N, C-alpha and C positions, 0 to 999 in steps of 0.2 A: 397465354392466359393471364389476364390482369388479376392482381391480388386485392381483395377487399380490404378497406382500411383497418377493419378489426383483426385481420390476419397479419398485419405488419406491425413491427415495434414502433413506438412513438419516436419521432425524429430525435436523434441524439442519444437514443438508448440502443442496446445491442444484446442479442442473445449469445450466450457463451456456450460452446459445445465443442466436443472433439478435441483436436490438437490445440485450438486456442484456449479452451478451458483448462487443458492440462498445463499449458504455460502459466496461466493465471494462478493455478493451484500451487505450482512450484514457487512462484514469487511469495504468495501468502504463507505457505508452510515454511519456506526458508526463513522469511522474516520472523515468524514466531519462534522457530528453533534457535536462531541466533540471539534474539532478544532474551530468551530464557537463559542462555549461557551467560549473558551479561546481567542477570538478576532481575529482569523485568517480568512482571506478572500480567496475565491477560485481563483486559477489561472490555466489556461490551456495553456501550451506551445506546440509548434509543436513537433511531434514525431521524426523529424530529424532536425539537425542543421549543420552549417558549421563544418567540421571536426576539425578545429582549436579550437573550443569551448571546445571540450573534450581533445584534445592533450595538450592544455595549462593547463587546470584545473586538469586533472588526472595524467599528467606527461607522457612523451614520452617513459619511460621505464617501466611503469606500465603494469601488466598483461592485464588489460582491453584494453589499447591502443594497445599493441603489439600483443595480441592473440585473443581478444574477440569481438572487435567492428565490426559491420556490416557497412563497408565503401564502397562507390561507387562513380564513377564520373558521374555526371548527363549530360544531353545533352548539357548543356551550358558550360561544361568543369570544373565545380566546384566540389570539393571534399565534399561529403555529408555523414553524419553518422547518422544512427538510434540511438536514445539516449540510452546509456547503463545505465544511471542514470539521475536524473532530477535536482539535486542541481545546476549543471553548467548551465542548461537551464533557471532555475528560476533566477539565478544571472544575466545571459545575458539579460533576460527580464526586470529586475530591471533597467539595464542600458538603454535598448532600449526604455522603456516606461517612463523614467525619474522619476521612483519611488524613486530614491535616494534623490530627493529633498523634500520628505515628510517622512523622517525617524522618528522613526522606522517603518518598514513595515513588516507585519506578514502575511504569505501566506501559503495556504494549496493546495496540488495537489494530483491528482490520475490519473493513466493511465499506459499504457504498456511501458515496457523497453525491450531492446534487447541485448543479449550477446551470442556470439558463444562459448558455453562451453558444457561439457559433461552432457546430461540430466540425472537427478536423482530425487528422491523424494523431492518435494518442490522446485526444481530448474529446470527451463525451459529456452529455448532460447528466447522465448517471455514470459515475466512474467509481473506482475503488482505490482506497489507500491503505497502506500499512504505516504505522508510526509508533514512536516511543516518546514518552514524556517523563522527565525526571523532575519531580516537584519537591521543593524544600531543601535544595542543596545550593548554597550561594557561592561555593568554591569554583574557581576556574577549572579545576580538575573535572567537575561535572560536565562542563562544556566539552572538554576534550574526550571524556568517556562517550558522550552522546555521539559526537562526530566519529569517533573510532568504531563505535557499534554500527553506525551507518556504513562506514567503509567495509567493515567485516561482512555486513549483509550483502553489499554489492560484490565483494570478493567471492562469497559463497555462491552467488548466482552466476559467477563467471563474467561479470560485466564491468568490474572496477577499472580495468585498463581502458575501457571505452569512455571513461568519464574523467573530468578534471574537477578537483575540489577547489572552489573559490571561497575565500575567507575574508572577512572584514570585521571591524568593531564599530559599534554605534556609540560607544562610550556610556558614561552614566548620565543621569538626568541633568546634572549641571553642565556637562560638556554638550549635551544635545541642545540645551536651552541657548547656550552661547552660539552654537552653530546655526540653530534655527534663525536667530536674529540676522546673522550674516547672510544666510541663504535667501531669506525674504528680501533683504536689501538688494541683493544681486538680481533676484527675479523680478522685483518691482520695476527695474529699469527695462525689462523685456516683456512686461505684462501684456501689452497689446498684441504681441506675437505668440503668446501661449494659447494652447487649445482651450476650448470652453471648460473641459473637465479640469484642466490644470489651473485655470483662473479661479475656479471654485475651491480647489485644494489649497491654493495660495492663502486663502482666508482661514481654512480649517486645519489643514495638515500638509504643510509645504514639502515635507520630506517625501511624500508620495509622488511628487513631480519628478523626483530623481529616477523613479521606476516607470515613468510614462513610456508607452509604446508608440506615441505619436512622433513622427519623424521630425517635425518642427520643434517639438519640445526637446527631443534628444539633442538637436543641434545647439539649443540654448543651454541645456544642462552640461554639455561638454566643457563649457567655460566656467561653470559654477565653482565656488570654493569647495575644498575637500574637508570632510569632517575630521580627518586625521590632524589637521592644523589647529583644531579647537579642543583636542583631548586634554584633560587635566592629568596630573600625575597618577592618581589612583586608577584611572581608566587605562593609561598606558601600561601600568604594571599588571593589571588584570589581563590585558590582551597579550602581553609578553609571556605570562604564565601559561595561557592557553596554548600558544605556539610552542613553548618549551615542552609541554606535555605531549603535544602532537608529534614533535620531533622524536621524543623518547619512544613513542608508540609506532614510529616509522610510518606515520600517515602523511603522505605528500600533499601539498597544497600550494596554491598561488594566491597572492593577496590581490583583491579587487576593491579599491577604495570607493567605487561607485555602488557597490552592493549594499542595499539598504532593506530594512523592514520599516514600513511607514507608520505603524501604529504607535501610539504614545507610550504604551507600556513596554515596548521592546527596548532592551538595553544590551550593551556589550556585544556579545558574539552574534554574527550573522554568517550563514554559510549556504552554499549550494553545490551539489554534485551535478555538473552539466555534461552534455554530450553533443557532438555534431552529427550524430547518426539519425536524428529524428526531425530534421528540418528546424523550423522555428521553435518547436517545443523542446527547448534544450535542457531544462531542469528536470531531473528525474528523482532527486531526493534533496530536500531543502529544509532549513529550520533556523533556530536561533534561541536566544535567551529572552524570556518574557516575564521579568520579575514583577510586573504590576498586574498581571491578568487575573489571578485569583482574587485579589482585592477588588478589582474592577467589577467582578461578578458578585460581590457581596461577602466574600470570605475574608480570612485573615491575610495579612500582608506577608505572603511567603513567596520565595523565588521559584522560577521554573525554567527549564530548557528542554528542547525536544526537536523532533523532525517528523516530516511526513514524506512518503514516497508514493508516486503514482503506479499502481499495479499494472495498468494497461501499458504505460510507457516502458516500464521495466520488462514486461513480457515481450514487447517488440524487440528488445535488445538481446533476448536469449538466443542461443544457438539452436540446435535441434531440440524439439520438444520431447519430453520423455514419452516412450511408446505406451500405448494403452495396455492394460493388464491382459495377459494372454490366459484364458481360462482352460480348465480341464473339461473336455466334453464327454458326457456320458451318453452312450448310444445303446438303449435297450433293444433287444431283438426278440420280438414276440410279446404277446399280451401279458403272459405271466411275469415277465421281467419288468414291466412298467412300474408296478407298485414298489418293487424292491429298489428300482433305480431312484425313486424319490427319497427313499430312506437313505440310500447311499449318498445322494447329493446333499442331504441335510447333514450327514455325519462329516463329509469332507468340508463343507462350508464352516462347520463348527471347529474343524481342525485348522482353519485358516486359509483354505484354498478357494479361489474363484472358480465357480462351476457353471457350465452351460448345460442345461437339460431342456430340450424343446418340449412344448406341451403335447405335441402329437407329430406324426409323420413317420414314413418309412426310414430305414437306416440311411439310404442315399440322400434323402432330403435333409435329414439331421446333420449329415456330414458336410453338406454344402453350407449350411448355416454355421457350422463349427469353423470351416475354412474362412468364411466371410468375417467371423469375429476374431480370427487369428489364433485359434486354440493351439496350445503347445502339444497336447496329446489327447488321445481319445481312449475311453474305456468301453469295451464292448461286453455286453451281458446277454448271452444266449442261453438256451436250455442246457446245453452241454456244460457250459462254464458254471452255471448255477448249481448243477448237480454235483460238480466237483469242488465247489467252494472257491473258484478262481475267477479272475477277469482277464480278458485279453487287452493288453496295453499296447498302443501304437504311438510312437513318437512321430508327429506329423511332419516335422522338418526333414527327417531322414527316411521315414517309412519303416524304421526298425520296429519289430514286434517282440513281445515277450509275454509270458503268463505270470500273474502275480496272485498269490493267495489273498483272499479277502481280508484275512486277519493281519497280513503284512503290508496292506496297500498304503496306509498313511506313511509308514516309514520309507517305503520305496519311492513314493512321490516326493518326499522331502529330499531324498538323495538326488533325484532327477531334476527337481525344480529349484 
């Protein structure tokens, strides 16, 4: 039977349910728990912003802005964009909420992002990210803390050993300016062989060419000068202090001198946790220092550093998904027990138990549903049990049965479950 278009999700979107949803929740909840331990507070920003927030922050020649953003004009005539990432939104919120007056501020977020790109494994048009942003801390120790918190998150998920932390420095603005001149000089000699996108970037933001996915561009970039050769002494000192702090925290890394962040406001540290287990989509958690971003968005000149991680990609790396909650099934026998069963179900739910109580049906039908839902035990309420103030309790895995006084039921369930 063919499925009508209205019954299918839009291409690049995905319904989350069952085991897949449980994996997703593990990633999100673990991220929030670990971030809280490191002193990060939750923040929830709108899923759409004024388009200028992203055009300013991501650069008007970036692939995200020119090819991937979901942008529309609302009924008030304003240009609105579904967020393709959340660092810009968080920095905008820091300005809007006046949080820059209480720096440093450390924030954790989780939620959906939207990019129009070719759907593939681990990459969707609506996807989810967790992330942290540390805003207002210029010290190298902030970079090390952010990276260590990322490593701790991956460790708590049981996937750290499946990743490699790649680390680089982009230097300060002076170092980048000198490197930019050298890089442009090198690329000019190969301009006719560059892809159309890279020829455009050569005029506007040449560092982005270093991150090109075009094979021809990659061959040219392989011979380009390295930013490390243009670092001034303050930049070298900053990078050395980041590495020293990571060493003290026992965070392992490999240096990748080609790892870049192409936006003008990025400075100093850049990093990615990558894996070989997801094919071409290797990065699962990545970030860097973005000291110019808040100022670019119209706020004060305050520094920032953070990372984002793809929830879908991390979920693919997890081992066994957590099992679904196994409820307690209540099986009333006879019409008089029905009303009392609903009161009992209410009381048990308030006491913290997951309870299955079918709306109708004979005991056999109710037990089939309980088995299908994986119930741990069943509570039978018949006329005889009601008269004596007890319930018959059956452990469904073993079949063992016992009687429990109604008044002692909650305590007994806590012992068993």
